[in-house]
C-alpha positions, -999 to 999 in steps of 0.1 A, spaced: 18 -515 99 27 -484 117 33 -490 154 26 -462 180 60 -467 197 90 -487 191 115 -491 222 150 -496 204 180 -514 218 170 -526 253 181 -555 276 146 -572 280 139 -588 315 106 -603 308 92 -608 344 90 -646 338 125 -653 352 138 -660 317 175 -649 309 176 -614 298 181 -607 261 186 -578 238 159 -567 213 134 -540 203 97 -538 214 68 -524 195 36 -510 210 3 -506 193 -25 -491 214 -22 -505 250 -4 -538 240 29 -551 231 26 -558 194 62 -571 184 94 -581 201 121 -583 175 147 -561 160 128 -534 139 134 -504 118 127 -471 135 107 -459 105 79 -483 115 67 -463 144 52 -429 151 75 -424 181 109 -440 189 124 -444 224 161 -451 222 169 -476 250 207 -473 248 211 -508 261 193 -501 294 169 -526 309 133 -528 298 111 -547 323 74 -550 331 61 -522 351 65 -531 389 33 -542 407 30 -529 443 11 -558 460 8 -541 492 -3 -505 494 -25 -482 513 -31 -459 483 -69 -464 485 -80 -428 487 -48 -412 473 -51 -427 439 -82 -404 437 -72 -375 456 -36 -373 442 -40 -392 408 -4 -383 396 8 -410 421 43 -396 421 56 -418 450 47 -449 429 53 -441 392 87 -426 401 98 -460 412 86 -477 381 55 -489 396 25 -492 371 -1 -510 393 -10 -508 429 -31 -532 450 -51 -513 476 -73 -525 506 -46 -543 525 -43 -550 562 -81 -553 567 -87 -516 557 -101 -504 526 -119 -473 513 -147 -494 501 -173 -507 506 -175 -483 536 -201 -462 554 -187 -442 582 -209 -426 609 -179 -412 627 -142 -406 622 -125 -438 610 -111 -459 636 -75 -470 641 -60 -481 616 -85 -470 590 -74 -435 598 -43 -444 578 -64 -440 546 -78 -406 554 -105 -388 572 -142 -395 574 -149 -373 543 -125 -396 523 -147 -427 529 -175 -420 505 -178 -453 487 -207 -473 500 -202 -501 474 -171 -514 457 -186 -503 423 -188 -467 436 -150 -469 445 -140 -484 411 -160 -458 392 -143 -430 413 -109 -444 404 -118 -445 367 -131 -409 368 -99 -398 385 -78 -418 360 -46 -420 381 -12 -424 366 -11 -461 377 -34 -491 374 -55 -500 406 -68 -533 418 -85 -536 452 -91 -559 482 -119 -556 506 -109 -550 543 -123 -572 570 -121 -542 595 -139 -520 569 -167 -547 567 -168 -549 604 -170 -510 609 -199 -509 586 -222 -530 608 -207 -530 644 -214 -503 669 -184 -516 689 -153 -532 673 -138 -545 704 -159 -576 704 -169 -606 683 -195 -600 655 -229 -614 659 -244 -639 636 -266 -611 621 -236 -588 617 -216 -615 601 -243 -624 576 -245 -587 566 -206 -586 562 -208 -617 540 -234 -602 517 -214 -570 513 -182 -589 506 -202 -611 481 -214 -580 463 -179 -565 462 -166 -597 446 -193 -596 421 -182 -561 412 -146 -570 407 -128 -570 441 -97 -593 442 -105 -608 476 -104 -601 513 -77 -588 536 -76 -589 574 -56 -569 599 -60 -591 630 -31 -575 649 -50 -544 653 -74 -538 683 -102 -530 657 -102 -567 646 -85 -585 673 -117 -596 689 -127 -613 657 -126 -651 660 -109 -673 636 -143 -687 628 -155 -651 619 -127 -647 594 -132 -683 580 -168 -676 575 -161 -645 555 -133 -663 535 -158 -690 524 -174 -664 502 -142 -661 482 -139 -695 468 -168 -693 442 -153 -661 429 -116 -670 426 -108 -646 454 -77 -644 475 -72 -641 513 -44 -618 525 -36 -612 561 -16 -590 584 -15 -617 610 -27 -616 647 10 -613 656 44 -610 640 61 -614 675 66 -644 697 35 -664 686 41 -658 649 40 -695 641 6 -699 656 -7 -668 638 6 -684 605 -11 -716 613 -44 -697 619 -40 -679 585 -33 -712 566 -62 -729 584 -84 -700 572 -73 -707 536 -76 -744 539 -111 -742 553 -123 -718 526 -102 -735 498 -86 -702 487 -50 -688 483 -34 -673 512 -8 -644 513 9 -635 544 14 -597 544 47 -581 550 62 -613 564 86 -606 593 99 -615 627 93 -583 648 108 -576 682 144 -581 693 135 -614 710 122 -628 678 152 -622 655 166 -652 636 133 -670 636 127 -665 598 143 -698 595 115 -714 613 89 -692 597 101 -702 561 103 -738 570 66 -736 580 59 -718 546 77 -746 527 59 -774 545 25 -758 540 29 -750 503 31 -788 497 -5 -790 502 -18 -755 500 -16 -723 479 3 -699 502 28 -671 496 38 -638 511 50 -603 505 77 -581 522 92 -547 520 132 -543 519 136 -526 552 143 -536 588 119 -510 601 81 -511 600 56 -483 603 20 -479 614 -1 -460 640 15 -460 674 7 -492 691 11 -492 729 18 -531 729 48 -524 708 63 -497 730 97 -510 743 132 -495 751 146 -525 731 142 -507 698 142 -472 685 107 -458 678 103 -426 657 72 -407 660 58 -396 626 28 -376 637 7 -371 668 -28 -356 671 -26 -349 707 8 -333 707 19 -325 672 50 -306 683 67 -339 690 64 -353 655 96 -361 640 114 -373 671 124 -405 688 99 -416 715 126 -420 740 137 -384 735 100 -372 738 98 -391 770 128 -374 785 114 -341 775 81 -349 791 98 -365 821 75 -396 818 81 -433 814 81 -445 778 47 -460 779 31 -430 795 47 -407 769 33 -429 742 -2 -427 757 0 -388 758 8 -388 720 -22 -409 710 -34 -410 684 -1 -410 667 20 -427 639 53 -444 643 83 -461 627 95 -492 646 132 -502 640 121 -538 650 137 -562 627 170 -579 620 186 -573 586 195 -610 582 157 -619 585 148 -592 560 172 -608 535 161 -643 542 125 -634 535 131 -612 505 151 -640 488 125 -667 495 111 -681 463 74 -672 471 80 -637 483 66 -608 463 75 -572 469 52 -547 483 59 -514 498 33 -510 526 39 -473 524 17 -449 542 10 -420 517 -8 -398 543 20 -398 569 36 -364 570 70 -381 576 66 -414 558 87 -444 560 113 -444 530 96 -475 516 68 -453 502 93 -438 477 121 -463 476 109 -499 479 115 -511 442 147 -493 434 161 -505 467 155 -541 458 173 -535 424 201 -515 437 210 -527 472 197 -562 474 203 -573 436 232 -553 424 252 -547 458 243 -577 480 237 -601 450 208 -617 470 193 -628 436 198 -623 398 183 -592 380 158 -616 364 147 -630 398 145 -595 413 123 -583 385 101 -615 386 94 -609 423 81 -574 415 62 -582 383 53 -617 369 50 -634 401 27 -607 416 5 -606 385 2 -645 386 -7 -644 422 -35 -618 420 -47 -629 385 -38 -596 369 -42 -609 333 -16 -600 308 3 -578 331 37 -582 349 52 -598 318 69 -588 284 54 -609 257 34 -602 226 -1 -593 234 6 -584 270 -4 -549 283 24 -524 277 31 -515 313 69 -510 311 99 -494 328 132 -485 313 158 -482 340 197 -480 342 207 -512 362 240 -497 371 226 -464 382 192 -471 397 190 -463 434 166 -454 461 172 -419 474 146 -419 502 161 -421 538 145 -422 572 156 -386 577 146 -373 542 119 -399 530 101 -379 503 127 -383 474 123 -397 439 146 -425 429 175 -422 405 180 -443 374 143 -447 362 145 -433 327 109 -438 314 77 -455 327 49 -466 302 13 -473 315 -11 -490 291 12 -481 262 16 -444 269 46 -427 283 36 -417 318 69 -407 336 102 -395 322 128 -371 333 116 -374 368 82 -359 359 46 -374 356 31 -368 322 3 -343 318 -21 -370 307 -26 -402 328 -34 -435 316 -41 -458 347 -70 -480 348 -91 -499 374 -84 -536 371 -114 -558 379 -108 -594 390 -105 -618 360 -113 -591 335 -85 -579 310 
């Protein structure tokens, strides 16, 4: 048999936490066909690994790339990090199923403008992704806020019984068309008035379809434990797995409380299927939220529709220039985007190291001055936290970014290196891999990523995306 590709002389980290080992890997079509020392003459194309690491392609479980995988299908911020699959539709906001009468409300505006929301059903969105054929695979959640916006004329209230029934019908259809599950963004004004009962009722639809519930909780500040309890109660009621999105203790008064937070996770997981994701930075990023405006932390303004000239500056400096109190200056900038330096590094490390934590970038690709996590998340885990800080072994770091994520979201035969698995792979130099994106200069490709393969094809090498793209739409429970 002649293989399509043989990758020679690599240190295989298989995504399943097994000890790394040296071997060759053969690819036939879109699958891994053999793992054993092989003669180079058995393949049409040979990649010489030179002893570098071969791992499964990284799975970014928390993205807002919904419209970008279609509009900018080369997906350079992701594939340049070794990411081969993105999960979109997080934090209650998704590009589908959406019908917009007006401009998208905050935070749906993070995904694009009204013209970018043109997928009235989940199937329309999946078809559009397949037509665009991005460089990476795409799987999608349905956003609670998106469902609300479809049927409610005013988001700052509870949904009526008829509105809830309509949302449930739309969610059911999306699940039947291959959605992974439901996400919520209860911290945002557009969903804050939704009762726990509203979300529980929607989550009930997930159980029969093997769906998952992910949540940007009501708060990550002082009342975080209560917010977690609500999330867990939702999962318990609906009998579905729960993922806490970008788990953190935000706000200076909350620092150090990840000890309590993780104790609650450990206690809950004894009786319930719960987990979390996080990004490896001590700053968050979103739209400018007046409730988070404080002089206790640095707040960097990334964009402002009202006063674009102030983008790229600290809020405190803008307030001085405007001769206004901090909150009044923030109001004047609305709508706007911000990076909040709101976390303690020890908390970040504690959550990242936690055994049930997956890695997700939470990057905002439409931000003109994005948080560096958009370009640097996965190399930063491998370089800073694994190699330099030694928080965990290379095998465990890779597991958090591949096998654990694929298992959690039922991405069959992905996130692992074994015979028969999809050939989503990344070759990297474990001694040289490094994120280069910074808060000052966030748009920058990582070093040390030699080659990325998606569905058996070389898709990124020499810091360039291949001319042909091979990403697919991944439907729930389908290979």
